[in-house]
N, C-alpha and C positions, 0 to 999 in steps of 0.2 A: 317567605319570599317578600320583598320589598315591594312595594308600590311608589311610584314617583308622586303621586298626589298627596300621599300620607300629611294628614293635621298634625300639628304640634299643639300640645297644650302646657302651659308652663306659668308655673306659682312661681313671681319675681324675687318672692320673699326668700326664697330658700334657693337661688341660683346660684351655679358654680362658677369659680372664677376663670375657668376656661370652658369653651364650648366648642363644638364642631362647626363647620361654617355654616351646614345647616340648621343647627340648631341657632346661631348666631341671628341667621336670617331672619328665621320666625321670629325672635325676641325683639330685634331691633326695626324688623319692616323692611330694612336695605334686602337688596336681590342678592340670591345667591351667586349670581355673574358678576356682580359688582364687589362684592367679597373677594371673589376669585381672581378678579383682575388685581384689587388691592395686594393680594398674595403673591402674584405674579410680578408686579411691581417691586416687590418687598417691604410694601407699606404697611403689611397687617399685621400688628402685633401680636405675636404668638410663637409657640413653638410645635415641632415636630413629634408626635408618638408614633414609632413605627414609620409609617407611610402618612399615616391620618396628623392633618394639620390641624392644633386647638387655638382659637382664637382667645386671647387674653381681652374678656371684655371690658374691664375697667380701663385698661390702657385704649382701647379702641374707642371708646366714649371721649377719652381726652384727645385722642387724634383728632378724631370727628369734630371737636370742639375747637381746634386749635391750636392746644397744647399738646407740647412733646413730654411725653411721661419720661421720669429720672431713668437714667440708662438706656434711653432709647437712642438706636445710632440708625437712621436712616440708609436703607439699600445693604443691610446686612440679613442675610440668611434667617440667623436664630436670634429672635430678641429673648434676651436672660430677664425677664420681668419676675 
């Protein structure tokens, strides 16, 4: 059974390239709501794996720093990075 307030512990040296929105929120300190809003606006870099959206962490960091990643098209549903 899942609990909503489960704490995540991450070792950043072994971080995956793609993370769930919940994992990304725990790593970055950004709220899940903010990340989900970015996803809804098609501004969150990542891909769908089935019905789950996986965030491309490196591309998100570039996006937040104001640099558009290579191959990035704003407003597209899938970002092939």
